[in-house]
VMD Tcl script that draws the C-alpha trace (Angstrom):
set ca {
  {-46.13 162.87 -58.31}
  {-47.69 166.06 -59.34}
  {-50.84 166.53 -57.15}
  {-53.84 169.01 -57.58}
  {-54.25 170.01 -54.21}
  {-56.28 172.76 -53.00}
  {-56.52 174.47 -56.30}
  {-52.60 174.36 -56.99}
  {-50.37 171.69 -58.57}
  {-48.10 170.39 -55.71}
  {-45.12 168.13 -56.32}
  {-45.26 165.25 -53.84}
  {-42.04 163.08 -53.64}
  {-43.53 160.06 -51.76}
  {-44.15 156.20 -52.38}
  {-47.31 155.41 -54.12}
  {-48.37 153.46 -50.97}
  {-47.89 156.40 -48.65}
  {-51.39 157.40 -47.06}
  {-52.86 160.67 -48.31}
  {-52.87 161.80 -44.82}
  {-49.11 161.57 -44.43}
  {-48.42 163.36 -47.79}
  {-50.37 166.20 -46.92}
  {-49.17 166.53 -43.42}
  {-45.60 165.91 -43.88}
  {-44.75 166.53 -47.68}
  {-47.14 169.45 -48.12}
  {-47.09 170.64 -44.68}
  {-50.63 171.16 -44.19}
  {-52.12 170.21 -40.65}
  {-55.94 170.44 -40.92}
  {-56.20 166.91 -41.96}
  {-55.37 164.71 -38.70}
  {-54.70 161.22 -37.43}
  {-57.48 160.27 -35.22}
  {-58.69 156.74 -34.79}
  {-56.26 154.77 -37.25}
  {-59.17 152.94 -38.94}
  {-60.88 155.63 -40.82}
  {-64.11 155.59 -38.58}
  {-63.70 159.03 -36.92}
  {-63.11 161.21 -40.00}
  {-60.36 163.13 -38.93}
  {-58.17 161.87 -41.80}
  {-60.73 162.43 -44.67}
  {-60.18 164.67 -47.55}
  {-62.38 165.45 -50.42}
  {-60.99 163.66 -53.85}
  {-63.05 164.97 -56.65}
  {-65.77 166.04 -54.54}
  {-65.86 162.65 -52.59}
  {-64.85 162.04 -49.11}
  {-62.35 159.35 -48.94}
  {-59.55 157.72 -46.84}
  {-57.13 156.61 -49.44}
  {-53.27 156.14 -50.61}
  {-51.36 158.68 -52.55}
  {-51.43 156.52 -55.62}
  {-55.40 156.40 -55.62}
  {-55.52 160.25 -56.32}
  {-53.32 160.44 -59.32}
  {-54.80 162.98 -61.47}
  {-57.83 163.89 -59.21}
  {-58.42 166.90 -57.48}
  {-57.75 166.87 -53.60}
  {-59.31 169.22 -51.33}
  {-58.37 169.48 -47.75}
  {-60.09 171.37 -44.76}
  {-57.85 174.28 -45.29}
  {-59.34 174.90 -48.79}
  {-63.16 174.47 -47.56}
  {-62.47 177.08 -44.85}
  {-59.61 179.22 -45.73}
  {-61.07 181.86 -43.24}
  {-62.36 179.46 -40.59}
  {-65.89 180.14 -41.72}
  {-66.78 176.57 -42.77}
  {-69.21 174.55 -40.81}
  {-66.88 171.94 -40.47}
  {-64.38 174.34 -38.57}
  {-67.13 175.60 -36.29}
  {-67.37 178.80 -38.08}
}
mol new
graphics top color blue
foreach p $ca { graphics top sphere $p radius 0.5 }
foreach p [lrange $ca 0 end-1] q [lrange $ca 1 end] { graphics top cylinder $p $q radius 0.2 }
display resetview
């Protein structure tokens, strides 16, 4: 799947049912998005998809822009990163 991620097209070779979190961490090697409570309650695994905060599978973001914490704060100066 070609994934528009943090402003760049990224190729992700993973099953459609792969959680987006795992695709970001293990296929794209970005680690800002974390596994937290495992139920989507704490927000650690949330990313923006077309500007909406979501917790979803890789197949649900096909053709949509995915933005992680790394893109929100490339210099560490976003409120979510404590900057």
